[in-house]
N, C-alpha and C positions, 0 to 999 in steps of 0.2 A: 785772810783779811784782818787788818788791824788798824788801829788809830793811834799815832804817836805824837799828836799835837800839830802836825804839819799838813794833815789832810787824810782823806780816806784812800787807802791803798788796797790792792788786790786785783784779781783777774776775772771775777764773776760777781754778778748782782743777783740777790735773792731776797724777796720781801713778800709779806702777806698783806693783802688789802681787802676791804669790803667792796663788793662789786654792785653796780647799778646799771640799768639800761641807759641808752643814749637819750631817751626822752626826759631824763631827769636834769640834763644840762642843756637842753635845746640844741643838740647837735645831730640833726636827723641825717646828715650826709654820711656819717660813719656806718649807717646801716647797710650801705652799698659796698662795703669792703670788710677787711679783717683787721683794721687798726683800732687801737684803744687810746684813751686819754688818761694820763698818769699825773701824779702831783709833781710840783717843782722840785721837791727834795730828791725824787728819783733821778732827775736830770743832773743834779749836782753830784750824785754818787756815780752815775754812769760816766760823767765827764772826767772824773779822776781815775777811771779804770782804763786799762789797755784792752778794749773790746773791739770786736770787728764790726764794721759798718757794712750794710745797713743794720740797724738795731732790730733784732728778732728776739722774741720771748716765748718761753714755754709757760702755759697756763695749766694749773693742776688743781683739780677738786679732789682732795684727799678722802673726803667722806664717800664720794661715789666712784672713786678710782678712775676718773676720766681725765684725759690729757688732750690739749690742743695747743696750737701755736698761733702767734699774731705778730703784728708790727705796732708801732706807736705813731700817733698823729700829732699830738700836742702834749704839753706838760702844764696844764692849767687846772687840773682837778684839785679838790680840797684834800688836805693831808689825810692819809689813811684810807682814801677812796680811789676807786678806779671805775671808769665808764667804758662799757664795751657794747658791741652790737647785740641786739636781743637774740638773734639766731645763734650767736656764739654761746650765750648763756644757756640756751636750750641744749646745745651739744654737750656742754659740761654739766647739765642738770643742776644749774644754779638758780636760786631765787634771789629776789632783791634783798641785799644786805648780807648775803652769805660770804664766807671767807674764801679767797682764792689765792693760791701761791704763784708768784711771778718770778721767773728766773730767766736771765739772758742766755741765749744759746747761739750756736753757729750751725747753719743748715747747708747741706750741699745743693748745688743748682740742679733743678729737676730736668730730666731728659724725656720722661714719659709719664702720662697721667691718664687714667681711665675714669670716665664720668658716667653716671646713671641718673637720668631725670626721674622724678617721682611720677610724673604724668606725661601722657602723650601730647598734651597741649604745647609743651616746649618745642617739639619737633614740627608743630604746625606753623611756627613763626616763619615768616618769609625768608629770613637769613639767620638762623640760630648761631652759626659759626661767628658771624660778625658781632652779634649781640654778646656772645660769651667772651669774645676777645676784648671787647670794650669793657665788660664788667671785670675781667681778671686784671685789668690795669690798676684797679683799686686794691688788689690783693698783693701781699708780699710773700705769702707762703701758703702751702696746702698740706693737710694732714689726712692720712688714710683713715676712714671711718667717720669723718665729719660730713655734715650736710651744709653746703653753702647756699645762699639765697641770691637769685638773680632777679632784679626788678626791671620790668619792661612793660610799657603801655598800661600803666596803672595796675599791674598784676604781678604777683610774686611767684617765682618758680624756684623750687627747691631741687638741688642736685647733689647726689651722694658722691663722695670721693672713694671709690672702691679699690683703687690700686695706684701706686706712685713709685717711680724709680728715680734715683738709685736707692732711696730709703723710704720709710713710712712718712717722713716729714721732709718736704723739699722747699727750696726757695725758687720763686718764679720771677725774680727781679732781673731784668736784662739777660734773659736766657731764651734759647729756642727749645721749646718743649713740645713734644708730639702728644696730641690729644686724641683719645679714642672714646667712642660712645658705646654703652651697653643698652640693651632694650629697656624701655621705661618699666617701672614697677607695675603699672596697670596694663601692660601690653599682654594681649592674649593671642596665641597663634590661631590662625583659621583652622576650623575643623576639617579634617580630611574626609572625603567621601568614603563610604563603606566599600570594602573590597568585594568584588563580585566573585561568586563561587565558580571555579573552572568547570566547564561542561564535561570534561573527561572523568571527574571524580563523582563517586556515588553520593547521594544526599545523606546527611547525617541521620543518626537514629532519632526517631520521633517525628521526622519530617516526611510528609506524604509526597510522592512524586507528582509532578505537575500533570494535570489532565490533558490528554491528547485532544487536539482540535478535530472536529468532524471533517472528513475529506469531502470534496465536491464530487457528486455522482451525477452524470448527465443522463437524461432520458430515463428517469425512474418512474414516470407516470404510467397509467394503464392505457392500453391500445383500444381504440374504438373505430368502427367502420363508419364511412360516410353515409351509407344507406340505412344505418340504424340496426342492421341484423346482427345477431350475436356471433362472436368469433368461435370458430371450431377449434382452433389451436391457440390457447392462451399462452403468451410468452412468459418464461420464468422471470421472477423478480430479480433485479440486478442488485447484488450485494456490494458492500464497501470495497471488497477486493475483486470487483468485477473486472477492472482493467487488467489485473494480474492474471485472472483466469483466462481472459481473452487472449492475452499474449502467449500464455503457456499452451493454450489449446491450438493456436495457429502454428506454433513452432513444432508441436509434436506431430501433427498430421496435416500437412497442407494439401497433399494430393488426394487424400480420402475425402476431406471436406469439400473440395472443389467438385468432385464427381457426384457426391450425394446431394450437394446443395442445388446443382443445376436441375436434377430430376425432381427434387422435392419442391423447388420454387415453381417449376412449370405446372406440376399437378395442383399446388395450392392456388396459383393464380387462376388456372382454368376452373377450379371448383368454386372460386369466389366470384366468377363471372367477369373476369378482367381480360383484356387483350394483351397479347405478348407479341412484340415486334422483333423480328430478327430472322435468322436462318434456321431456327428450330421450329418452323411452322408444322413440319410433318410430325414431329414428336408431339406437338401439342394436340394435333388431331387424334393421334393414337391415344394420347392420354385422356382426351374427351370421351373416346369410346370406352375406355376402361373404367373411368370414374363412376358411371352409373352402376356397374357391377360391384365395385368395391364399397361405394358409399350407400347408405340407406336412403330410401326414397322419403322425402319429406312430405308431410301431408299438404295437400293443395290449400293454398291460402287465397282468400278473396282479394282479387286485384281491384284497385281503385279505378273508377272510370277514367279513361284517358280523354284528354282534351282533343276534340275534332273540329277543326275550323271549317267554316262555310257549310254547316250542317242544317241550315234553315230551308224554308220552302222557297220556291222560285216564283216570282211574279213578273208580269209584263206591264209595261207602262201604258200600252194601248188599252188594257182592260180585257 
C-alpha cells in the first residue's frame, strides 16, 4: 500500500477503531445479524482497492487473542469509531471503547456447519429450522467458536458454531450449506434403569441370599372325632416336605401298602364303631371278633338317658 498523490492503492484494508455497541447509534436492527457500521473514510479506501465483493472483514482483539468475522451494513459512523452487535463484542471480549483491528478478507463459501443451542428451549419452537433460516439471512459469514444470537418471540436464543467446512470461517451468502445440530448444552440423557442380576450367578460377597417363601401345606390341622371321644391312633404331623415323602413312599411300595392298608382300615373302622359297606363284610365280622381280644376293655361309662317318645300314661276320654 502506498500513496503517490493520485489516490490510495493496494490490495488489502487494515485499520484500528474504537468499538461501541449498536445502542450508541440507535441502530437496533444490527443486533439480529453480523454486520457492522464503519466510518465514511473506510468506504473511500475500500473503493480504491481491488477487493472482492461482498465485503467481509476480520475482527481481532489482540489483547484477548480473539478473532471473528463480519460484514458491513453502512458507512455512517464517526471517524475512528465502529459500531457492532453486542453479542459480537461478547465473543471478542470487548468493552465499550476498546480497540479492535479490522482487516478485509476473502472467505470460501460454506458447505457444512454444525450448531449447538445453549438451551433446550430453542428446540421447543414449533419450527426451529425456519426460524434459523430466516435469521441467517442477516448473516454474511460464520466463524467456528463464535456464539450467534437468534431473536424470536421477544426472547433471545444463543447458538454455538462448533464446526464449519471447508474452513473455520465461511461465507454463507448465496450458497447451499448443510446444517447439523448437536444436543443442547443443558441436555441430560435419561437415566438408565439398574441392570438386574442374572439368576444363574451367585450373589456377591456381603449379600444375604433371599429368604425362601413358606410353601403351602394342606390338611395340617389336628384330627377330631364327631362323637367327642379321643383318637386311639394320632396321625403324624405333616412336614413341609410331606408331599415329597408321600410320592416317594407310594413309588417304593405300592403293593405292600395296598395290602396292609385294607386290613388296617377295616380294623380301625370297626374299632371306632363305624359301618363298612362293600364285599369285605365277612372280614369285618372276623375283625370284630378279634378286636375284643387284642384291645383292652374300656371301663364302662355312664350312658346318657335316651329319649323315648310316648312314654306317658294312658287316659280314656270317657273317664
